C-alpha positions as MATLAB code, in Angstrom:
seq = 'MQISGNFNGGKQAEYEKAQGMNNAIFEFCMRHNDDPSKKTEGIPERDPAEYEWLKSALADIESEEDRMKNCLAVIRSEADVGSKEIAMEEILYYVEDLDKAIDFCKSLKGTQDLLNLLKPETPATLRDGAANLIGTITQNNIICQAIFFAQKALPILISQLLTDEACRTRLLFALSSCVRGNKDIITAFMREPNGVEAVAKAVEGHAKDARSCKKALFFLTCLWRDDKDAAKPAPPADSAHLQSVRAALKSDDVTTQELAADWILQLLAHGSKEQVAAAGICPADASDDAVREKLAPHFGS';
ca = [
      46.011   -2.467  -18.830;
      43.079   -1.326  -16.759;
      43.190   -2.150  -13.068;
      39.814   -2.384  -11.396;
      39.208   -1.566   -7.771;
      41.097    0.555   -5.258;
      44.253    0.001   -3.254;
      44.036   -2.912   -0.875;
      44.138   -2.202    2.849;
      47.930   -2.213    3.138;
      48.397    0.062    0.148;
      45.730    2.463    1.404;
      47.415    2.652    4.804;
      50.795    3.367    3.185;
      49.211    6.042    1.010;
      47.538    7.735    3.978;
      50.775    7.564    5.968;
      52.675    9.247    3.133;
      50.000   11.920    2.781;
      50.064   12.588    6.498;
      53.864   12.858    6.461;
      53.762   15.258    3.519;
      51.250   17.444    5.337;
      53.357   17.394    8.506;
      56.534   18.383    6.640;
      54.654   21.176    4.864;
      53.293   22.439    8.195;
      56.785   22.304    9.742;
      58.252   24.368    6.898;
      55.458   26.923    7.029;
      55.657   27.285   10.794;
      59.397   27.895   10.684;
      59.508   29.945    7.533;
      61.499   33.097    8.146;
      59.873   36.314    7.055;
      62.346   37.877    4.582;
      61.285   41.332    5.813;
      62.925   40.564    9.181;
      66.559   41.581    9.000;
      67.997   38.954   11.281;
      71.434   37.473   10.894;
      72.463   33.873   11.194;
      70.363   30.755   11.497;
      67.498   31.118   13.972;
      67.466   28.876   16.981;
      65.221   25.822   16.741;
      64.210   23.221   19.225;
      66.553   20.219   18.572;
      63.571   17.920   19.047;
      61.938   19.475   15.997;
      64.996   18.741   13.867;
      65.062   15.188   15.121;
      61.405   14.781   14.231;
      62.041   16.070   10.702;
      65.080   13.791   10.245;
      63.021   10.839   11.404;
      60.166   11.721    9.058;
      62.481   12.055    6.069;
      64.211    8.773    6.907;
      60.853    6.987    6.663;
      60.379    8.042    3.043;
      61.299    5.207    0.677;
      63.402    5.888   -2.389;
      61.953    5.104   -5.802;
      64.439    2.269   -6.216;
      63.278    0.789   -2.900;
      59.682    1.069   -4.054;
      60.528   -0.750   -7.284;
      62.353   -3.411   -5.275;
      59.276   -3.937   -3.101;
      57.063   -4.174   -6.189;
      59.415   -6.739   -7.733;
      59.174   -8.771   -4.549;
      55.395   -8.857   -4.984;
      55.763   -9.986   -8.607;
      58.182  -12.739   -7.580;
      55.937  -13.915   -4.749;
      52.810  -16.061   -4.671;
      50.658  -12.948   -4.318;
      47.273  -12.812   -6.031;
      46.885  -11.471   -9.559;
      45.398   -8.166   -8.400;
      48.370   -7.398   -6.143;
      50.791   -8.163   -8.959;
      48.854   -5.920  -11.330;
      49.128   -3.034   -8.838;
      52.867   -3.684   -8.405;
      53.383   -3.639  -12.174;
      51.433   -0.394  -12.510;
      53.679    1.239   -9.913;
      56.840    0.019  -11.639;
      55.473    1.378  -14.930;
      55.211    4.823  -13.346;
      58.903    4.793  -12.378;
      60.429    3.233  -15.520;
      58.982    5.908  -17.780;
      62.114    7.740  -16.625;
      65.124    6.446  -18.624;
      67.431    6.326  -15.607;
      64.889    4.417  -13.530;
      64.437    1.981  -16.411;
      68.185    1.332  -16.366;
      68.097    0.886  -12.578;
      65.301   -1.673  -12.981;
      67.375   -3.689  -15.442;
      70.856   -3.316  -13.960;
      70.500   -2.810  -10.210;
      67.276   -4.712   -9.588;
      67.782   -7.319  -12.354;
      64.081   -7.348  -13.156;
      64.326   -8.230  -16.856;
      63.987  -11.989  -16.420;
      60.997  -11.556  -14.129;
      59.119   -9.750  -16.897;
      60.102  -12.307  -19.526;
      58.931  -15.097  -17.206;
      55.508  -13.454  -16.993;
      55.039  -13.886  -20.754;
      54.638  -17.652  -20.396;
      51.292  -19.015  -21.689;
      50.221  -20.252  -18.259;
      50.401  -16.701  -16.826;
      47.042  -14.851  -16.641;
      46.480  -12.620  -19.676;
      46.399   -9.377  -17.661;
      49.884  -10.104  -16.311;
      51.220  -11.113  -19.740;
      49.832   -7.894  -21.161;
      51.283   -5.835  -18.315;
      54.701   -7.469  -18.656;
      54.799   -6.761  -22.402;
      53.806   -3.143  -21.735;
      56.604   -2.785  -19.179;
      59.171   -4.297  -21.553;
      58.106   -1.878  -24.283;
      58.250    1.138  -21.961;
      61.633    0.175  -20.483;
      63.390   -0.463  -23.796;
      61.858    2.299  -25.917;
      64.666    4.639  -27.067;
      66.945    3.154  -24.386;
      69.950    1.368  -25.914;
      71.237    0.199  -22.518;
      68.003   -1.587  -21.656;
      67.697   -2.891  -25.216;
      71.106   -4.532  -24.843;
      70.182   -6.079  -21.485;
      66.922   -7.575  -22.774;
      68.707   -8.790  -25.915;
      71.282  -10.577  -23.745;
      68.398  -12.219  -21.863;
      67.137  -13.739  -25.167;
      64.088  -11.493  -25.259;
      63.722  -11.580  -29.059;
      62.904  -15.294  -29.498;
      60.599  -15.186  -26.454;
      58.645  -12.197  -27.786;
      58.495  -13.620  -31.319;
      57.178  -16.956  -30.076;
      54.489  -15.237  -28.010;
      53.541  -12.913  -30.846;
      52.814  -15.915  -33.070;
      50.504  -17.551  -30.535;
      49.170  -15.011  -28.022;
      46.370  -13.128  -29.793;
      45.029  -11.707  -26.529;
      48.208   -9.690  -25.937;
      49.273   -9.092  -29.547;
      49.205   -5.286  -29.426;
      51.380   -5.073  -26.306;
      53.743   -7.762  -27.637;
      54.224   -5.768  -30.838;
      54.985   -2.707  -28.717;
      57.520   -4.680  -26.672;
      59.221   -6.239  -29.690;
      59.310   -2.980  -31.610;
      60.803   -1.114  -28.631;
      63.451   -3.807  -28.109;
      64.571   -3.535  -31.734;
      63.967   -0.123  -33.290;
      66.817    2.361  -33.462;
      69.495   -0.233  -32.681;
      71.382   -1.343  -35.811;
      72.933   -4.443  -34.248;
      69.648   -5.663  -32.768;
      67.796   -4.978  -36.033;
      70.315   -7.215  -37.813;
      69.880   -9.892  -35.140;
      66.100   -9.647  -35.384;
      66.219  -10.134  -39.154;
      68.101  -13.375  -38.582;
      65.604  -14.689  -36.051;
      63.457  -17.526  -37.439;
      59.858  -16.325  -37.851;
      60.701  -12.796  -36.661;
      59.412  -10.821  -39.629;
      56.726  -13.464  -40.208;
      55.351  -12.892  -36.715;
      55.028   -9.146  -37.331;
      53.594   -9.605  -40.825;
      50.996  -12.006  -39.420;
      49.608   -9.170  -37.310;
      48.872   -7.236  -40.516;
      46.778  -10.182  -41.683;
      44.554   -9.725  -38.630;
      43.497   -6.276  -39.868;
      39.772   -7.074  -39.926;
      39.735   -8.319  -36.323;
      42.460   -6.207  -34.736;
      43.041   -2.862  -36.432;
      45.217   -1.566  -33.589;
      47.727   -4.411  -33.889;
      47.674   -4.045  -37.667;
      48.724   -0.397  -37.332;
      51.570   -1.224  -34.976;
      52.760   -4.037  -37.258;
      52.731   -1.821  -40.358;
      54.638    0.900  -38.499;
      57.196   -1.606  -37.191;
      57.769   -3.184  -40.616;
      58.206    0.221  -42.242;
      60.714    1.294  -39.596;
      62.717   -1.924  -40.004;
      63.391   -1.283  -43.684;
      63.403    2.513  -43.640;
      65.593    3.247  -40.623;
      69.207    2.258  -39.937;
      70.038    1.779  -43.586;
      73.416    0.226  -42.742;
      71.828   -2.694  -40.898;
      71.851   -5.991  -42.814;
      68.339   -6.743  -44.085;
      66.836   -9.317  -46.453;
      64.096   -8.501  -48.952;
      60.848   -7.540  -47.202;
      58.003  -10.073  -47.141;
      56.138  -10.048  -50.449;
      54.133  -13.263  -50.377;
      50.570  -13.207  -51.638;
      48.850  -13.521  -48.241;
      50.851  -10.651  -46.762;
      50.307   -8.378  -49.764;
      46.573   -9.027  -49.804;
      46.499   -8.067  -46.118;
      48.383   -4.859  -46.875;
      45.918   -4.107  -49.669;
      43.017   -4.667  -47.260;
      44.635   -2.229  -44.821;
      45.045    0.308  -47.643;
      41.297    0.040  -48.279;
      40.505    0.631  -44.600;
      38.050    3.357  -43.627;
      40.632    4.545  -41.104;
      42.949    7.163  -42.643;
      45.835    6.373  -40.278;
      45.723    2.723  -41.331;
      45.729    3.814  -44.982;
      48.782    6.032  -44.367;
      50.707    3.262  -42.599;
      49.840    0.765  -45.345;
      51.013    3.269  -47.974;
      54.328    3.786  -46.152;
      54.891    0.027  -46.096;
      53.989   -0.331  -49.787;
      56.577    2.325  -50.617;
      59.188    0.305  -48.762;
      58.154   -2.818  -50.688;
      58.530   -0.935  -53.962;
      61.875    0.541  -52.928;
      63.290   -2.878  -52.070;
      62.523   -4.685  -55.302;
      58.995   -6.028  -54.835;
      57.371   -4.075  -57.675;
      56.234   -7.149  -59.595;
      54.704   -8.767  -56.511;
      52.906   -5.537  -55.565;
      51.501   -5.258  -59.088;
      50.487   -8.927  -59.126;
      48.567   -8.406  -55.878;
      46.508   -5.723  -57.595;
      47.634   -2.987  -55.230;
      47.173    0.497  -56.680;
      46.707    4.072  -55.420;
      42.975    3.913  -56.157;
      42.602    1.377  -53.319;
      42.968    4.254  -50.851;
      39.963    6.487  -50.248;
      42.054    9.326  -48.790;
      43.245   11.864  -51.359;
      46.576   12.509  -49.642;
      47.383    8.780  -49.501;
      46.541    8.339  -53.195;
      48.759   11.311  -54.074;
      51.621    9.856  -52.040;
      51.455    6.536  -53.896;
      50.625    7.725  -57.432;
      54.157    8.781  -58.531;
      55.478    5.311  -57.708;
      52.972    3.456  -59.853;
      53.433    5.302  -63.132;
      50.529    6.349  -65.296;
];
């Protein structure tokens, strides 16, 4: 999500204050740096007032958790959209760290706030930002995955994915991150009404939204390829879906061709050979030599 404009007045003042404090601390350390060439023993005498100043300066520095708490307060308030966007961007910076992501979910209890922002009446930039945060927080983080799952994130994300075309790419990222790599949640996702359908529908939008198509193909492939012990039904092999996969295989974009080929291999491996053949899918659909070579052994002569 791109945020236009600069910090508002309050944010700029806070930034300048922090910069000034950093410069002052640096100057303090340099002024009182002891030359290692001087063979003095013990701790040199300092003016107690200088220590008090340093203690006071350090006490004014907010912890990252406090910063996230302040940003959450902005999100929960009646602040304008721009202020909430800035708050979400700052939270995103912190939750890229796994431990901070857990703090956001457990200590600050911010999961429901993000899910609430996905509602249709919320401005699209905030819906998109919330989905991006959910994806970042839960990616490869089983603790946060479990917390969002307990908050009924799956049906909320699936419902939005079916209807919110403006934020489809971020919603796919969020849903994929909430599910992938977690056997129990994969099984639960497979049982969700319209779950796989919602992801497969994004493949059908290939012509209009190639980026979402790529994410959907990757997600579908991971669902059937990874965590082989998780309970899974047969993959979707209806005509509309297969024609969309074939269209993706014919894409001019090599990455899209590769992702479509990976998904076709999963379809073949899970008993959809007749449907794939009936859809007219064949290695020759791909223009990339490597993709054709990957598929050829699975289609016979």
